[in-house]
N, C-alpha and C positions, 0 to 999 in steps of 0.2 A: 771780630766777625761782622759786626754791624757796620763799621767803617768801610770794610771791604765791599760789602753789598752796595753801600751808598756810592762809593767810587765807581763800581762797575755800572750801576744805573746812570750815573752822571756821564760817564764816557759814552755809553750807548746813546744817551740823549744828544750829546754834542755831535756824535757821528751821524745820527739821524737828521739833525738840523743841518749839518754840512751837506749831506746828500740831497735833501730837499732844496737847499739853496742852489746847489749845482744844477739840479734839474730845472729850476725856475729861471735862472739867469744864464745857464750854459748854452752856447751856440755850437751846434754840430757842423753846420755848413752855411755858406752864403752864396747867393747866385742871382741870376737874372733870367726871367722867362718872358718871351714875347708872344703876343697874340691879341685876341679881342675878348673882352669881358662878356660872358653870356649869362652870368647869374650873380646877384649880390643880394644877400638877405640877412636879416637879423633874426636869429632863432635861438631856441632853448626854452626849457620849462622853468628851471630855477635860475640858471645863469644865462642871460641874454648875451650872445656873442655875434659878431659880424662874420659871415662866411661868404665865400665867393668861388666862382669857377672861371678859369681862363681857357679859351679855346685856342690850342696850339695846333696850327695846321702844318703838317709835314707833307711835302710834295714828293710824289713818286719819281723814281729815277727814269722810268721808261716813258710814261705818258703824263703830261702836265695836267690832264683832266682827272687823273686819279690822285686825289689828295686825301690823306688820312687825317681824321680829326682825333685829337687826343686832348683830354681836359686835365687841367692842373687845379686841384682844390687848394684853397688857401684861407687863412683867417686874418683878421685885422684886430689889433688891440683897441679896446674901446676909447682910450685916451687920444687916438689918432683921428680926431674929428675932421680935420682938413683933408686928410687922405681919404676918408670915407666919402666926403662930398665929391671929391675929384673922381673917385671910382664910380660913383653914381652917375656923374655926368658922362663919362666915357662908356658906361654900359648902355646908356640910352642913345648915344651918338653912333656907336659901332666902330669907333676909330681904333686903330691898332696901337698898343701900348707895350712898354717894357716895364715889367714889375720886378723890383729888387726885393729880395726876401732873405730871411734868416730861417734856418731849420733848427728847431729845438730837439732835445733828446726825447722828451715825452710830451704827451698831451695832458693838460690839466683842465678840468671842466669849467673853471671860471675864466680861462684864457681863450679857449677856442677848441673846435673839434678836430683840427689838423695840427701837424707839427710845423707847418710853413706859415710864417707871419710876414706880411708885406711891410716894408720899411720906407719905400720910395716908389714913385711912379714917374715914368717919362712918357709924355704924350707925343704922338706923331702929328697931331692936328690934321690928319687926313681921314675923311670918312670912307668907310668901306662901301664899294659899289653894291647896288641892290642885288644883283645876281652876278657873282664873280665869274661863273663859268662862261657867260656870254662875252666877257671882256678878254678872254684868253685866246691867244693864237694857237692853232693846233700844232703839235709837235711834228716836225718834218725831218 
């Protein structure tokens, strides 16, 4: 009886360890989002993580002056120091970027507050105009 209980507890521990490993390393999806960085901060009480927001502008089909702003929240793993520096530069310059990301299955408090983690950044090296609406031609 005692051996059976030890085997059951052992199996449960191995399964729990496998599930935690899957949640930590598993990737649900990968993708790219384009826009401008509007926020980048290091936050947290116990675990300090890097979090940011990307402004994704969708243009209306009828009138080019009607643009919809949508934000994409993301996290950056703390060992990605070069990526963090590059994101800080583009957030101050206002240039448009492509952010490559992976989506994890769950959030873990020591990793970040979102499921989306930036893996790579592509810079456009073009600064955003001070007032974009002044530079657009009206739809005719």
